[in-house]
C-alpha positions, 0 to 999 in steps of 0.5 A: 500500500502506497501513500503519496506525498502532498501534490502527488497522485496515484499516477505518479507512482505507476512506474514503481507500482509496475516494478513491484507487481513484476516482483509478485506484489499486489499494489494499492495506491491511496489518493489522499483526501483533497488530492489526486482523484479524490473530491475536494473540501474547498474551492478553488479545486487546486487549493490543497485543503483537508480539515484534519489528517484523521480522514486520511488515516481512517481511509488507509485503515479502511482501504486495507480492512474493507477493500483489500482484505489481505488473506491470512498470512499475507505480508502487508507493507505500507510505503509512505512518502514525504508528509504521507509518512505522517498518515502512514505512521499514524495509521499503525499506532495502537489498535490501528492498521495491522502492517508487517513493516513500514517504509517511509521515504523522505519522511517529513514532519511539519515544523511548529507553526507560528502562533499567527499562522495557527490562528489564521488557519483556525479562523479561515481553514481554506485561506490561501497563504501569502504568495499562493498561485493557482496551478498552471502549466508554468509551475515547476515540475519535480526536476525544476523544483529540485525533487529529482535529478531525472528529466523524464521522471521529473515531468511525470506528475505535471504531465498527468495534471496537464492531461487530467484537470481533476488531478491538478493541485497547487500549494496547500491552504493554511488549514492544510498546514495546520492539519499537517502540524497537528498530526506531526505533533501528535506523532511526536508525543506518542512514538511508543505507540508505533510497534511495527518495523519502520525503515526511514529512507533519507528522512528530514531532521524531525522525522529522524529524531522521531525514528530515534524514539521508535524502538523498531525504527532505523534510518537509512541515508540516500546521499545526494538524492532529491526528495522523490527517490521513486522519481530519481535517476537510476543512480539513486532509484535502483538502490532505493527500489532494491531496498523497498523490495527487500522489505516487501519480501521478508525481514532477512531480505530487508537487512540485505537491502538496507546494507546494499543501499548504504554501500551503493550511495557512499560515493 
């Protein structure tokens, strides 16, 4: 199960999904609340907004329980990317989603909002931050934004948004930022509730600090890669994918994959 980061759609992950299917996996991708092909909470449609991350957490749990219904003995692994890591980690806390392992790629936790930002988001949850611009073909693709070095993969998300207006998403609202901040602080306040094995690949500093407080978590660096390793050039994407496949298959393979990832990115 894949939980994309902000602004990404299921289509962004089609190449990775195809790679994993070739390895014998069954792959599901969640279009998050207010993003991708999901309905929108606010207008304009390209303004990212959700009142809380709770609906996303609930959707992930129910997707597995009601729709996927993995047979007994099936290994369930959830891949969360960027801020999608917050949804992923929250879903497996005490009495939550039952997963055999979590892969958190480029995990990002929100920094604390200034008091003024919190109050503004509370008064107007669908308010646009200063400088917000609607989606347009002139907005930077993932390569220009510095999230990948790969020219072709860097155009994937933007190309899908050009082709399908329903997928278009510009920057988040104040309310989305507040929901992200609230969910991040909730995770940091109760790391002991996460008991599933967690692999964090190239997390930010706040996420790495959280990992250090989770008994079952380990951090793996991916030196030089952008924030979207699933869209990176093969130099980074291949060892990243090898590690992901290792986690998906079994714990022994996971250890080998992590070692390989660390070794291949030393240069």
